[in-house]
GUSE-685936 format. One line per 3 residues: number of its first residue (from 1); their letters; for each residue z, y, x of N, C-alpha, C. Coordinates in Angstrom, 2 decimals. Example, Ala and Ser with C-alpha at 12.3 -4.5 7.8 and 13.67 -1.06 7.14 Angstrom:
REM residues 2
1) as) 7.80,-5.69,13.19,7.80,-4.50,12.30,7.80,-3.30,13.20 | 7.08,-2.25,12.85,7.14,-1.06,13.67,7.87,0.03,12.90;
END
This chain:
REM residues 263
1) xxx) 108.69,173.26,-91.94,109.14,172.06,-92.44,107.83,171.52,-93.58 | 107.31,170.91,-93.71,106.14,170.14,-94.98,107.22,170.06,-95.94 | 107.01,170.97,-96.96,107.14,170.54,-98.56,106.81,168.92,-98.96;
4) xxx) 107.93,168.78,-99.59,107.86,167.27,-99.97,108.03,167.33,-101.59 | 108.36,166.54,-102.48,108.33,166.04,-103.48,109.63,166.75,-104.14 | 110.01,167.25,-104.97,110.94,167.80,-105.54,111.91,166.73,-106.11;
7) xxx) 113.20,167.05,-105.97,114.17,165.94,-106.71,114.68,166.47,-107.57 | 114.68,166.39,-109.15,115.16,166.85,-110.12,116.39,166.30,-110.80 | 116.89,166.58,-111.73,118.28,166.42,-112.47,118.03,164.82,-112.89;
10) xxx) 119.40,164.45,-112.96,119.45,163.05,-113.06,119.19,163.24,-114.78 | 119.26,163.90,-115.94,118.97,164.31,-117.27,117.18,164.48,-117.28 | 116.48,164.73,-116.30,115.27,164.87,-116.60,114.42,163.51,-115.70;
13) xxx) 115.23,162.67,-115.20,115.02,161.16,-114.54,115.56,159.93,-116.16 | 115.65,160.78,-116.97,116.70,159.47,-117.97,115.47,158.49,-118.29 | 114.31,158.52,-118.61,113.27,157.61,-118.50,113.46,156.54,-118.11;
16) xxx) 113.91,154.87,-119.01,114.18,153.99,-118.61,112.72,153.34,-118.10 | 112.16,152.20,-117.35,111.43,151.10,-117.02,111.52,150.09,-118.36 | 110.82,150.35,-119.14,110.93,149.03,-120.27,111.19,147.47,-119.84;
19) xxx) 112.07,146.91,-120.03,112.40,145.62,-119.56,111.26,144.54,-119.65 | 111.17,143.87,-118.43,110.25,143.09,-118.62,108.40,143.26,-118.15 | 108.52,144.62,-117.49,107.06,145.23,-117.60,106.64,144.58,-116.21;
22) xxx) 105.66,144.50,-116.18,105.23,143.87,-114.65,104.70,144.78,-113.86 | 104.36,144.70,-112.32,103.68,146.08,-111.63,102.16,146.02,-112.23 | 101.62,144.89,-112.51,100.39,145.00,-113.17,100.39,145.83,-114.28;
25) xxx) 100.92,145.78,-115.22,101.40,146.33,-116.25,101.42,147.46,-116.62 | 102.35,148.15,-115.19,102.67,149.63,-114.90,101.02,150.28,-114.39 | 100.49,149.14,-113.54,99.30,149.95,-113.18,98.41,150.32,-114.16;
28) xxx) 98.08,149.28,-115.33,97.61,149.51,-116.09,97.51,150.42,-117.26 | 99.24,150.88,-117.12,99.32,151.98,-118.17,99.10,153.49,-117.32 | 99.19,153.38,-116.19,98.61,154.52,-115.07,97.40,154.45,-115.14;
31) xxx) 96.41,153.68,-115.56,94.94,153.99,-115.36,94.71,154.48,-116.89 | 95.55,154.11,-117.82,94.96,153.99,-119.15,95.62,154.92,-120.09 | 96.97,155.28,-119.52,97.86,156.19,-120.80,97.34,157.87,-120.52;
34) xxx) 97.22,158.64,-122.03,96.92,159.61,-121.95,97.81,160.48,-121.33 | 97.29,161.50,-120.97,98.32,162.67,-120.15,98.72,163.70,-120.93 | 99.80,163.51,-121.63,100.22,164.46,-122.74,100.86,165.99,-122.00;
37) xxx) 101.79,165.62,-120.78,102.14,167.12,-119.96,102.35,166.81,-118.74 | 101.87,167.89,-118.02,102.02,167.87,-116.59,102.22,169.17,-115.96 | 103.09,169.34,-115.10,103.56,170.53,-114.27,103.24,170.69,-112.87;
40) xxx) 103.11,171.75,-112.09,103.42,171.80,-110.59,105.01,171.34,-109.83 | 105.16,170.92,-109.12,105.89,170.38,-108.33,106.28,171.48,-107.29 | 106.91,171.02,-106.23,107.26,171.98,-105.05,105.97,172.53,-104.50;
43) xxx) 105.56,174.23,-103.99,104.48,174.31,-103.78,104.28,173.94,-102.39 | 102.81,173.38,-101.92,102.38,173.40,-100.69,100.96,172.56,-100.79 | 100.80,171.79,-99.66,99.41,171.28,-99.38,99.21,170.06,-99.82;
46) xxx) 99.93,169.52,-100.50,99.81,168.06,-101.06,99.44,167.84,-102.62 | 99.29,169.40,-103.44,98.70,169.28,-104.83,99.17,168.47,-105.50 | 101.06,168.47,-105.68,101.70,167.45,-106.37,102.00,167.81,-107.44;
49) xxx) 101.81,167.09,-108.70,102.49,166.83,-109.83,103.08,166.32,-110.52 | 103.85,166.80,-111.41,104.40,165.45,-112.37,103.85,166.03,-113.94 | 103.83,164.23,-114.39,102.99,163.98,-115.47,103.62,163.46,-116.14;
52) xxx) 103.76,163.65,-117.89,104.00,162.48,-118.70,102.57,161.71,-119.24 | 102.56,160.51,-119.16,102.07,159.42,-120.20,102.62,158.91,-121.08 | 101.49,158.71,-121.79,101.60,158.08,-123.39,100.53,156.97,-123.70;
55) xxx) 100.63,155.88,-124.21,99.56,155.19,-124.18,99.96,154.42,-126.05 | 100.81,155.26,-126.95,101.27,155.00,-128.32,102.27,154.07,-128.10 | 102.43,153.73,-126.97,103.83,152.37,-127.07,104.61,152.72,-126.12;
58) xxx) 104.66,153.38,-125.00,105.43,153.53,-123.99,105.01,154.97,-123.68 | 106.08,155.62,-122.98,105.53,157.39,-122.73,106.45,157.11,-121.50 | 105.91,157.55,-120.27,106.43,157.51,-119.23,106.24,158.58,-117.98;
61) xxx) 106.85,158.90,-117.43,106.34,160.26,-116.33,105.56,159.30,-115.04 | 105.02,160.07,-114.38,104.12,159.89,-113.31,104.10,160.82,-111.82 | 103.72,160.39,-111.23,103.68,161.80,-110.16,102.21,161.59,-109.85;
64) xxx) 101.26,162.84,-109.25,100.07,162.70,-109.14,99.66,163.83,-108.12 | 98.61,163.32,-106.94,98.59,163.97,-105.81,97.05,163.71,-105.92 | 96.63,165.18,-105.79,94.89,165.21,-105.30,94.54,165.55,-103.93;
67) xxx) 95.31,165.91,-103.09,95.08,166.30,-101.97,93.93,165.72,-101.05 | 93.34,166.08,-100.32,91.99,165.12,-99.54,91.11,165.93,-98.83 | 92.16,166.38,-97.78,91.58,167.18,-96.15,91.06,166.30,-95.32;
70) xxx) 90.30,166.58,-94.69,89.61,165.96,-93.32,89.42,167.01,-92.34 | 89.91,166.99,-91.05,89.66,167.82,-90.22,89.23,166.88,-89.20 | 88.10,167.18,-88.22,87.72,166.66,-86.98,88.60,167.07,-86.08;
73) xxx) 89.19,168.16,-85.82,90.44,168.35,-84.91,91.14,168.77,-85.67 | 92.54,168.80,-84.92,94.24,169.07,-85.59,94.84,169.07,-84.49 | 95.17,170.57,-84.47,96.11,170.36,-83.12,97.61,169.94,-84.01;
76) xxx) 98.22,168.66,-83.54,99.93,168.64,-83.71,100.98,168.98,-82.08 | 101.79,168.49,-82.81,102.73,167.69,-82.15,102.09,166.48,-80.92 | 101.20,165.73,-81.52,100.48,164.77,-80.69,99.35,165.12,-80.27;
79) xxx) 99.05,166.40,-79.62,97.46,167.14,-79.40,96.67,167.02,-80.68 | 95.31,166.86,-80.03,94.10,167.13,-80.77,93.99,165.58,-81.33 | 93.95,165.60,-82.66,93.29,164.24,-83.09,92.36,164.57,-84.44;
82) xxx) 91.65,163.46,-84.88,90.97,163.44,-86.11,92.28,163.12,-87.21 | 92.03,164.31,-88.34,93.03,164.50,-88.99,92.88,164.18,-90.67 | 93.31,163.51,-91.14,93.03,163.63,-92.78,94.35,163.62,-93.62;
85) xxx) 94.80,164.20,-94.65,95.88,164.25,-95.16,94.91,163.81,-96.72 | 95.61,162.54,-97.14,94.88,162.29,-98.19,95.30,161.68,-99.26 | 95.16,161.67,-100.71,95.99,160.86,-101.64,95.57,159.41,-101.14;
88) xxx) 94.27,159.12,-100.63,94.10,157.89,-100.48,95.19,156.83,-99.69 | 95.70,157.57,-98.66,96.70,156.67,-98.16,97.79,156.71,-99.17 | 97.89,156.81,-99.58,99.34,157.11,-101.08,98.74,155.34,-101.66;
91) xxx) 97.51,155.16,-101.77,97.00,153.64,-102.12,96.77,152.89,-101.49 | 96.60,153.31,-100.21,96.13,151.85,-99.19,97.85,151.34,-98.74 | 98.69,152.23,-98.52,100.26,151.91,-98.90,100.63,151.38,-99.68;
94) xxx) 100.42,151.37,-101.09,100.80,150.73,-102.20,100.14,149.21,-101.97 | 98.77,149.69,-101.42,98.33,147.50,-101.89,98.62,146.92,-100.70 | 99.28,147.79,-99.39,99.77,147.15,-98.23,101.24,146.50,-98.86;
97) xxx) 102.04,147.61,-99.49,103.16,146.92,-99.76,103.56,145.66,-100.82 | 102.27,145.40,-101.44,102.05,144.15,-102.20,101.54,143.40,-101.33 | 100.42,143.59,-100.55,100.11,142.18,-99.74,101.27,141.66,-98.79;
100) xxx) 102.16,142.32,-98.49,103.13,142.17,-97.70,104.46,141.60,-98.52 | 104.58,142.03,-99.47,105.59,141.46,-100.40,106.61,142.31,-100.56 | 106.39,143.81,-100.32,108.03,144.55,-99.63,108.10,144.89,-101.16;
103) xxx) 107.51,145.15,-102.07,108.11,145.93,-103.55,108.94,146.84,-103.23 | 108.83,147.78,-102.45,109.58,148.98,-102.04,108.73,150.05,-101.92 | 107.58,149.98,-102.74,106.93,151.55,-103.63,106.50,151.14,-104.98;
106) xxx) 106.44,152.05,-105.80,106.13,152.24,-107.17,104.57,151.72,-107.36 | 104.75,151.54,-108.18,102.79,151.55,-108.62,102.11,152.65,-108.39 | 100.69,152.42,-107.83,100.09,153.36,-107.73,98.55,153.44,-108.19;
109) xxx) 98.07,153.94,-108.75,96.35,153.80,-108.84,95.59,155.28,-108.85 | 94.03,154.81,-108.61,93.52,156.02,-108.38,92.78,156.04,-109.71 | 92.75,157.65,-110.23,92.35,158.33,-111.29,91.95,159.10,-111.69;
112) xxx) 90.72,159.37,-112.03,90.42,161.12,-112.63,91.49,161.82,-113.19 | 91.59,162.96,-112.65,93.09,163.75,-113.75,92.44,165.04,-113.56 | 91.80,165.91,-114.45,91.53,167.07,-114.77,90.35,167.55,-114.07;
115) xxx) 89.77,166.47,-113.44,88.33,166.47,-112.89,88.21,166.50,-111.57 | 89.41,165.70,-111.13,89.72,165.60,-109.72,89.95,164.03,-109.72 | 89.83,163.25,-108.39,90.41,161.88,-108.20,91.95,162.07,-107.46;
118) xxx) 92.71,161.16,-107.81,93.92,161.48,-107.68,94.82,159.93,-107.32 | 95.79,159.88,-106.66,96.55,158.77,-106.80,97.48,158.94,-107.70 | 97.62,158.06,-109.01,98.68,158.74,-109.98,99.64,157.08,-109.58;
121) xxx) 101.33,158.01,-109.65,101.87,156.76,-109.19,103.16,156.91,-110.18 | 103.40,155.31,-110.35,104.63,155.90,-111.52,105.94,156.38,-110.68 | 106.49,157.11,-111.89,107.95,158.09,-111.48,108.82,157.30,-111.24;
124) xxx) 109.60,156.49,-110.34,110.80,156.21,-109.91,111.98,156.22,-111.18 | 112.23,155.26,-111.74,113.36,154.92,-112.56,114.66,155.15,-112.05 | 115.39,156.38,-113.16,117.11,156.04,-112.69,117.11,156.01,-110.74;
127) xxx) 116.67,157.39,-110.78,116.91,157.88,-109.37,118.44,158.32,-109.10 | 118.73,157.91,-108.24,119.90,158.36,-107.86,120.42,159.59,-106.61 | 119.45,159.20,-105.49,119.34,160.48,-104.56,118.47,159.85,-103.36;
130) xxx) 118.09,161.14,-102.93,117.19,160.34,-101.81,118.32,160.36,-99.99 | 117.38,159.95,-99.30,118.15,159.65,-98.28,118.89,160.98,-97.67 | 118.02,161.97,-97.85,118.74,163.44,-97.38,119.96,163.48,-98.09;
133) xxx) 120.00,163.26,-99.34,120.99,163.68,-100.15,122.50,162.72,-99.90 | 122.27,161.22,-99.48,123.01,160.49,-98.70,123.52,161.63,-97.52 | 123.31,161.17,-96.87,123.41,161.95,-95.09,123.77,163.68,-95.68;
136) xxx) 123.35,164.31,-96.14,124.38,165.24,-96.27,125.95,165.18,-97.17 | 125.52,164.26,-97.82,126.76,163.87,-98.85,127.83,163.06,-97.78 | 127.39,162.71,-96.89,128.13,161.50,-96.07,128.48,160.28,-96.97;
139) xxx) 127.57,160.08,-97.89,127.84,158.76,-98.28,127.64,157.48,-97.46 | 128.45,156.26,-97.89,128.16,155.07,-97.27,127.50,154.11,-98.37 | 126.65,153.68,-98.28,126.16,152.45,-99.52,127.45,151.74,-99.37;
142) xxx) 127.33,150.89,-100.60,128.48,150.06,-100.88,128.02,148.83,-100.10 | 126.80,148.45,-99.97,126.67,147.38,-99.16,125.66,147.64,-97.75 | 126.26,147.77,-96.56,125.52,148.28,-95.62,124.66,146.98,-95.08;
145) xxx) 125.44,146.06,-95.39,124.27,145.29,-95.00,123.15,145.14,-95.71 | 122.94,145.31,-97.06,121.68,145.36,-97.90,120.80,146.74,-97.37 | 121.78,147.60,-96.83,120.95,149.04,-96.60,120.36,149.33,-95.52;
148) xxx) 120.82,148.48,-94.38,120.31,148.40,-92.93,119.05,147.52,-93.26 | 118.73,145.97,-93.73,117.86,145.33,-93.96,116.54,145.93,-94.38 | 117.10,146.58,-95.54,115.95,148.20,-96.11,115.22,148.99,-95.12;
151) xxx) 116.03,149.63,-94.36,115.79,150.54,-93.45,114.66,149.53,-92.13 | 115.22,148.20,-91.65,114.48,148.28,-90.80,113.10,147.99,-91.25 | 112.80,147.34,-92.43,111.84,147.09,-92.96,110.97,148.33,-93.23;
154) xxx) 111.68,149.78,-93.75,110.72,150.93,-93.77,110.50,151.45,-92.36 | 110.80,150.88,-91.34,110.76,150.97,-89.87,109.57,150.41,-89.20 | 109.46,149.17,-89.61,108.58,148.56,-89.50,106.88,148.77,-90.11;
157) xxx) 106.96,149.05,-91.29,106.09,149.65,-92.19,105.42,150.89,-91.53 | 106.37,151.94,-91.42,105.69,152.85,-90.69,105.60,153.06,-89.30 | 106.02,152.41,-88.57,105.19,151.48,-87.43,103.62,150.98,-87.57;
160) xxx) 103.65,150.60,-88.60,102.54,149.28,-88.79,101.40,150.65,-89.09 | 102.01,151.35,-89.98,100.73,152.52,-90.91,100.62,153.72,-89.66 | 101.30,153.98,-88.95,101.38,154.96,-88.29,101.96,156.20,-88.86;
163) xxx) 102.94,156.53,-89.60,103.34,157.24,-90.36,104.32,158.28,-89.84 | 103.94,159.30,-89.09,104.56,160.18,-88.79,105.78,161.35,-89.43 | 104.90,160.85,-90.54,105.48,162.17,-91.46,106.92,161.72,-92.47;
166) xxx) 107.48,160.80,-92.10,108.69,160.19,-92.73,109.65,161.07,-92.48 | 110.24,161.35,-93.66,111.31,162.28,-93.61,112.25,161.71,-94.95 | 113.52,162.55,-94.98,114.69,161.91,-95.51,114.63,162.09,-96.95;
169) xxx) 113.60,163.24,-96.79,113.60,163.20,-98.99,112.56,162.25,-99.31 | 111.72,161.57,-98.49,110.88,160.53,-98.89,111.20,159.21,-99.27 | 112.34,159.18,-98.86,113.39,158.13,-98.95,113.67,157.89,-100.33;
172) xxx) 113.78,157.45,-101.12,114.81,157.66,-102.01,115.31,156.44,-102.49 | 116.75,156.23,-103.29,117.42,155.29,-104.10,117.35,155.23,-105.51 | 117.17,153.97,-106.17,117.65,154.13,-107.34,119.03,153.61,-107.81;
175) xxx) 119.35,153.48,-108.76,121.25,153.60,-108.85,121.76,152.38,-108.42 | 121.02,151.33,-108.39,121.36,149.80,-107.62,121.32,150.11,-106.15 | 121.12,150.91,-105.79,120.74,151.18,-104.33,119.47,150.58,-103.19;
178) xxx) 118.89,150.01,-104.24,117.45,149.63,-104.10,116.66,150.86,-103.24 | 115.95,150.60,-101.99,115.19,151.71,-101.25,113.79,151.73,-101.83 | 112.95,153.10,-102.03,111.96,153.26,-102.57,111.13,154.36,-101.75;
181) xxx) 109.99,153.70,-100.87,109.31,154.77,-99.72,108.37,155.58,-100.87 | 108.05,156.62,-100.64,106.94,157.93,-101.20,106.20,158.77,-100.02 | 105.23,158.95,-100.80,104.35,159.92,-100.14,103.60,159.33,-98.22;
184) xxx) 102.99,158.96,-98.35,102.14,158.40,-97.07,100.45,159.49,-97.09 | 100.81,160.30,-97.65,99.54,161.20,-97.13,98.82,161.37,-95.93 | 99.95,160.95,-94.94,99.71,161.69,-93.60,99.71,160.58,-92.64;
187) xxx) 99.55,159.11,-92.94,99.77,157.83,-92.45,98.20,157.47,-92.04 | 98.24,156.28,-91.51,96.81,155.55,-91.35,96.27,155.97,-90.15 | 96.48,156.57,-89.19,95.40,156.99,-88.05,94.72,156.01,-87.47;
190) xxx) 94.04,156.08,-86.40,93.38,155.20,-85.36,93.43,154.44,-84.35 | 94.77,155.27,-84.04,95.26,154.46,-82.95,95.86,153.30,-82.83 | 95.54,152.49,-81.67,96.22,150.97,-81.24,97.46,150.75,-81.24;
193) xxx) 98.24,152.22,-80.53,99.45,151.67,-80.16,100.69,152.27,-81.10 | 101.66,152.17,-81.00,102.85,152.41,-81.76,102.91,153.68,-81.78 | 103.52,154.49,-82.52,104.26,156.30,-82.31,105.71,156.33,-81.96;
196) xxx) 106.22,155.13,-82.09,107.63,154.87,-81.85,107.85,153.52,-81.80 | 107.76,152.76,-80.83,107.82,151.27,-81.29,109.72,150.86,-81.00 | 110.56,152.10,-80.16,111.87,151.94,-80.00,112.18,152.03,-81.19;
199) xxx) 111.98,152.15,-82.54,111.77,151.94,-83.70,112.31,150.81,-84.38 | 111.54,149.79,-83.66,111.50,148.62,-83.81,112.75,147.56,-83.41 | 113.71,147.29,-84.54,114.80,146.69,-84.03,115.27,145.39,-84.28;
202) xxx) 114.82,145.19,-85.65,114.96,143.64,-86.23,114.06,143.47,-87.31 | 113.30,142.56,-87.70,112.38,142.35,-88.86,112.83,140.94,-89.62 | 112.18,140.99,-90.76,112.53,140.73,-91.96,111.61,139.25,-91.34;
205) xxx) 111.92,138.00,-91.40,111.36,136.65,-91.16,110.05,136.57,-91.78 | 110.16,136.52,-93.34,108.80,136.34,-93.85,107.51,137.86,-93.54 | 108.22,139.12,-93.57,107.56,140.25,-93.08,106.63,139.61,-91.58;
208) xxx) 107.21,139.49,-90.82,106.97,138.82,-89.49,105.87,137.98,-89.67 | 106.00,136.58,-90.55,104.97,135.69,-90.60,103.93,136.24,-91.37 | 104.17,137.15,-92.53,103.03,137.96,-92.96,101.96,138.75,-92.09;
211) xxx) 102.74,139.86,-91.30,102.28,140.26,-90.25,101.16,139.42,-89.57 | 101.38,138.32,-88.77,100.94,137.59,-88.49,99.25,137.27,-89.00 | 99.81,136.91,-90.68,98.37,136.38,-90.99,97.24,137.59,-91.68;
214) xxx) 97.70,138.62,-91.52,96.44,139.53,-91.86,95.06,139.58,-90.80 | 94.26,139.72,-91.58,92.85,139.51,-91.17,92.19,140.77,-91.32 | 91.07,140.85,-90.71,90.23,141.95,-91.26,89.44,142.23,-92.51;
217) xxx) 88.66,140.70,-92.53,88.13,140.72,-93.90,88.89,140.79,-94.96 | 90.37,140.54,-94.99,90.79,140.25,-96.24,91.24,142.25,-96.30 | 92.07,142.52,-95.02,92.44,143.98,-94.73,91.13,144.70,-95.59;
220) xxx) 89.97,144.51,-95.05,88.40,145.11,-95.54,88.30,145.56,-96.85 | 88.40,144.29,-97.63,88.48,143.54,-98.83,89.27,144.70,-99.69 | 90.53,144.96,-99.25,91.77,145.25,-99.92,91.42,146.77,-99.61;
223) xxx) 91.29,147.34,-98.51,91.86,148.62,-98.07,90.28,149.88,-97.92 | 89.20,149.02,-98.16,88.33,149.53,-98.24,87.60,150.81,-98.78 | 88.32,151.02,-100.11,88.07,152.30,-100.90,88.77,153.17,-100.45;
226) xxx) 89.63,152.80,-99.16,91.01,154.18,-99.04,90.78,154.17,-97.77 | 90.34,153.44,-96.92,90.50,153.54,-95.10,89.01,153.55,-94.61 | 88.49,154.07,-93.68,87.68,153.78,-92.68,87.59,152.42,-92.00;
229) xxx) 86.50,152.09,-91.31,86.86,150.91,-90.63,87.59,151.25,-89.29 | 87.42,152.54,-89.14,88.21,152.35,-87.41,89.60,152.99,-87.92 | 90.17,153.31,-89.10,91.17,153.33,-89.51,91.77,151.69,-89.65;
232) xxx) 90.93,151.16,-90.56,91.35,149.49,-90.68,91.48,148.55,-89.07 | 90.69,149.16,-88.29,90.83,148.54,-87.17,92.19,149.16,-86.07 | 92.62,150.16,-86.15,93.36,150.74,-85.86,95.02,150.27,-86.51;
235) xxx) 95.06,149.87,-87.63,96.04,149.45,-88.27,95.97,147.57,-87.59 | 94.99,147.30,-87.65,95.06,145.76,-87.16,96.00,145.95,-85.34 | 95.12,146.62,-84.67,95.84,146.93,-83.44,97.36,147.20,-83.38;
238) xxx) 97.71,148.09,-84.34,99.36,148.10,-84.54,99.89,146.59,-84.64 | 99.36,146.48,-85.83,99.86,145.08,-86.13,99.97,144.10,-85.21 | 99.21,143.77,-83.87,99.48,142.91,-82.96,100.23,143.65,-82.25;
241) xxx) 100.55,144.73,-81.86,101.79,145.51,-81.46,102.85,145.49,-81.32 | 102.77,145.27,-82.62,104.48,144.88,-83.44,104.45,143.53,-83.16 | 103.72,142.56,-83.35,103.71,140.81,-83.47,104.40,140.98,-81.87;
244) xxx) 103.77,141.42,-81.05,104.19,141.34,-79.64,105.44,141.85,-79.54 | 105.61,142.86,-79.62,106.96,143.36,-79.48,108.31,142.59,-80.22 | 108.06,141.95,-81.26,109.35,141.02,-81.54,108.97,139.72,-80.96;
247) xxx) 107.84,139.24,-80.56,107.83,137.83,-79.73,108.86,138.14,-78.51 | 108.39,139.54,-77.96,109.11,139.48,-76.81,110.55,139.57,-76.97 | 110.81,140.50,-77.91,112.45,140.78,-78.40,113.19,138.68,-78.52;
250) xxx) 112.57,138.27,-79.27,112.94,136.87,-79.83,113.13,136.38,-78.27 | 111.76,136.26,-77.25,111.95,135.59,-76.28,113.26,136.07,-75.26 | 113.97,137.17,-75.50,114.46,138.27,-74.75,116.15,137.97,-75.12;
253) xxx) 115.74,138.10,-76.51,117.50,137.83,-77.52,117.64,136.56,-77.76 | 116.69,135.81,-78.33,117.02,134.98,-79.41,116.39,135.36,-80.44 | 115.89,134.26,-81.59,115.57,134.45,-82.69,116.75,135.03,-83.65;
256) xxx) 118.08,134.61,-83.51,119.08,134.74,-84.52,119.74,136.55,-84.50 | 119.27,137.22,-83.19,119.44,138.59,-83.01,118.33,139.37,-83.14 | 117.24,139.20,-83.75,116.14,139.82,-83.79,115.86,139.63,-85.36;
259) xxx) 115.69,138.54,-85.78,115.10,138.03,-87.32,116.33,138.24,-88.42 | 115.91,138.41,-89.74,116.73,137.82,-90.44,116.25,137.71,-91.70 | 116.68,137.41,-93.08,116.32,137.06,-94.39,116.59,138.04,-95.45;
262) xx) 115.52,138.67,-95.70,115.59,139.44,-96.91,114.35,139.52,-97.85 | 113.56,139.26,-97.75,112.17,139.29,-98.48,112.24,138.11,-99.51;
END
């Protein structure tokens, strides 16, 4: 099984997000703050490190990934495919999160770290647990409706970006049970088809509308630093498949059974 980001103790997560700090301000901090400490996380192929950043006013942790592997042929569970495992996909996923208005990923920027380009990502504050810890502990969320609506968004997003590397440890909860998606370095394949369409059950109304509005010019301008044109074409093809799927579900079951309001 692939190694993922280590979950550490609550005491090690003590740094709180400064009140009133916008996402843009967090991005600027990640780009410019001085790295004062850095250590390796779990051993593996993603070159994952945890760092402490300080700009003289604020001190906060960040997650750093420098992995950037390309293989012409990779034999996986889905056969031989063109394969990339790259920090660029974390950045592309974050830009899509902003474009779609999800706010389910911490800010992430590209920055040179110790001579290597990397995705530098805001360490999620006041983390309570991963989804894996919730399942192992047989814990029920205090508001199941809130929980499942967030999970439906994760399912739609993972189909959109062709994320077959989602696991229970890269979904984490802050103490208010807000769900955060982490680690997308193995997403964004070039396929036009969906990896697991049966995972699409319901969709937020605004998310479906925003998916309909995506266009190639906008996505190319936004994502070209991180995705190839073929990867963007695949993304749009999967968008079309998702919209078609939910349109069919609405026609068969009625809008009230398929769409909900969360975002």
